[in-house]
C-alpha positions as CSV (number, residue, x, y, z in Angstrom):
1,M,0.0,-0.1,0.2
2,K,1.3,3.4,-1.1
3,K,0.5,6.1,1.7
4,L,0.9,10.0,1.6
5,N,1.2,12.3,4.4
6,L,0.5,15.8,3.1
7,G,1.9,18.8,5.2
8,C,3.8,16.2,7.6
9,G,5.7,19.0,9.6
10,E,7.3,17.4,12.6
11,N,4.9,14.4,12.1
12,Y,7.2,12.2,9.7
13,L,5.5,8.9,9.3
14,K,7.9,5.8,8.5
15,G,6.5,4.0,5.3
16,W,4.7,6.9,4.1
17,V,5.7,9.7,1.4
18,N,6.0,12.7,3.7
19,V,5.5,16.0,1.8
20,D,5.8,19.5,3.3
21,I,6.5,23.0,1.8
22,S,10.0,23.3,3.3
23,N,12.5,20.9,5.2
24,K,12.3,23.5,8.0
25,D,9.3,24.2,10.5
26,I,8.2,27.9,10.8
27,Y,10.8,28.4,13.6
28,G,13.5,27.5,11.1
29,K,14.1,23.9,12.8
30,E,15.1,21.2,10.4
31,I,12.2,18.6,9.7
32,K,12.6,15.4,7.8
33,V,10.5,15.4,4.5
34,D,10.6,13.1,1.5
35,A,9.3,15.6,-1.1
36,R,8.8,19.5,-0.8
37,H,5.7,21.0,-2.3
38,D,3.5,24.2,-1.6
39,L,0.0,22.5,-1.3
40,D,-1.6,25.5,-2.5
41,K,-0.1,24.9,-6.0
42,I,-2.0,22.4,-7.9
43,P,-1.5,20.0,-9.5
44,Y,0.4,18.0,-6.8
45,P,3.5,16.3,-8.3
46,F,1.9,12.9,-8.1
47,K,0.3,10.6,-10.7
48,S,-3.5,10.1,-10.8
49,N,-4.6,7.2,-8.7
50,E,-1.3,6.7,-7.1
51,F,-1.9,6.4,-3.4
52,D,-4.0,3.9,-1.3
53,E,-4.3,6.3,1.6
54,V,-3.8,9.9,1.9
55,L,-3.4,11.8,5.4
56,M,-3.9,15.6,5.8
57,K,-3.5,16.5,9.6
58,H,-4.0,20.0,10.7
59,V,-3.2,21.4,7.1
60,L,-6.4,22.0,5.3
61,E,-7.4,25.1,7.4
62,H,-4.1,26.8,6.2
63,L,-4.7,26.5,2.4
64,D,-6.5,28.9,0.1
65,D,-8.9,26.9,-2.0
66,I,-10.4,23.8,-0.1
67,Y,-12.5,22.8,-3.0
68,S,-9.3,22.5,-5.4
69,V,-7.5,20.7,-2.8
70,I,-10.1,18.1,-2.2
71,N,-10.4,17.4,-5.9
72,E,-6.5,17.0,-6.3
73,L,-6.7,14.8,-3.2
74,L,-9.3,12.5,-5.2
75,R,-7.1,12.6,-8.2
76,I,-4.2,11.2,-6.6
77,T,-6.1,8.7,-4.5
78,K,-6.8,5.0,-6.0
79,P,-10.5,4.1,-6.3
80,C,-11.7,2.8,-3.0
81,G,-8.7,4.6,-1.4
82,K,-9.1,6.5,1.9
83,I,-8.4,10.3,2.5
84,K,-8.1,11.1,6.3
85,L,-8.7,14.9,7.1
86,I,-8.1,16.2,10.5
87,V,-8.7,19.9,11.3
88,P,-9.2,22.1,14.5
89,H,-12.9,22.2,15.6
90,F,-14.4,25.8,15.6
91,T,-14.5,25.6,19.5
92,F,-10.8,24.7,19.8
93,Y,-8.8,27.8,21.1
94,G,-6.2,27.0,18.6
95,A,-8.7,27.6,15.7
96,F,-8.6,31.3,16.1
97,R,-5.2,31.8,17.8
98,D,-3.2,30.8,14.7
99,P,-3.2,33.9,12.3
100,T,-2.1,31.4,9.6
101,H,-5.8,29.6,9.7
102,K,-7.7,30.7,6.7
103,H,-10.8,28.5,7.6
104,I,-12.6,27.2,10.6
105,F,-14.8,24.0,10.6
106,S,-17.5,22.3,12.3
107,L,-18.2,18.7,11.9
108,E,-20.7,19.1,9.1
109,S,-18.5,21.4,7.0
110,I,-17.2,18.5,5.1
111,N,-20.7,18.2,3.3
112,Y,-19.7,21.4,1.5
113,F,-16.4,20.4,0.0
114,K,-16.1,16.6,-0.1
115,G,-17.3,16.6,-3.7
116,N,-18.1,13.1,-5.1
117,A,-16.2,11.4,-2.4
118,K,-18.0,9.0,-0.2
119,L,-18.0,10.0,3.5
120,I,-17.3,7.0,5.4
121,S,-16.6,8.4,8.9
122,M,-16.9,11.8,10.6
123,K,-16.4,12.4,14.2
124,L,-15.2,14.8,17.0
125,R,-12.1,14.3,19.1
126,Y,-12.6,15.9,22.4
127,S,-9.1,15.9,23.7
128,H,-5.6,14.6,23.3
129,N,-5.7,13.4,26.7
130,R,-6.6,9.7,26.5
131,I,-8.7,9.7,29.8
132,L,-10.6,12.8,28.9
133,D,-11.0,11.6,25.1
134,S,-12.3,8.3,26.0
135,F,-15.3,9.9,27.9
136,G,-15.6,13.2,26.1
137,S,-15.4,12.0,22.5
138,F,-17.9,9.0,23.3
139,I,-20.3,11.5,24.6
140,I,-20.3,14.3,22.1
141,N,-20.2,11.7,19.2
142,L,-23.5,10.0,20.4
143,S,-25.3,13.2,18.9
144,P,-22.6,15.7,17.5
145,K,-25.3,18.1,16.0
146,L,-26.9,18.5,19.5
147,Y,-23.5,18.9,20.8
148,E,-22.5,21.7,18.3
149,R,-25.8,23.3,18.7
150,F,-26.2,23.4,22.4
151,F,-23.0,22.2,24.4
152,C,-19.8,23.0,22.4
153,W,-19.2,26.4,23.7
154,L,-19.4,24.8,27.5
155,F,-17.3,21.7,26.6
156,P,-15.0,22.8,23.7
157,C,-13.5,20.0,21.6
158,Q,-10.4,19.9,19.5
159,E,-10.7,18.3,16.3
160,C,-13.0,17.2,13.5
161,I,-11.9,13.8,11.8
162,W,-13.3,12.8,8.6
163,I,-12.5,9.8,6.4
164,L,-13.5,9.8,2.8
165,E,-13.4,7.1,0.2
166,K,-12.9,7.7,-3.5
């Protein structure tokens, strides 16, 4: 299986093709990458139907044209391949703190830009703390619409996680 980690930053994954805009992070520290590419520049330097799995973790919120990016991900993903997108939830303090964020997302935002991809999973991650997450994510994912409408500002969560299938 061929796997692609787009916008890898410090999250280099062994066995994946790791891509970032530079081999340095925003502070100038060296990071390990397999290829460099500006993800706002389409087309990406990959063949059509090349990857079985594509990961884009905390990258989509930084890019200009979400629709073009999703179409490009669909182009480079094999039929029945998976695309995993992880973005900050709009209640997460980091969603607004980072001035390089161009978009904010709710769980349902994916329905506006997924194109003809099949949405096979959508969930919220409450926390990166395992204990809090095991309870919090379970509760908020029982009824995410109810959570986002009435309780999200009382108990903010961290991330939206979507898995698409081409």
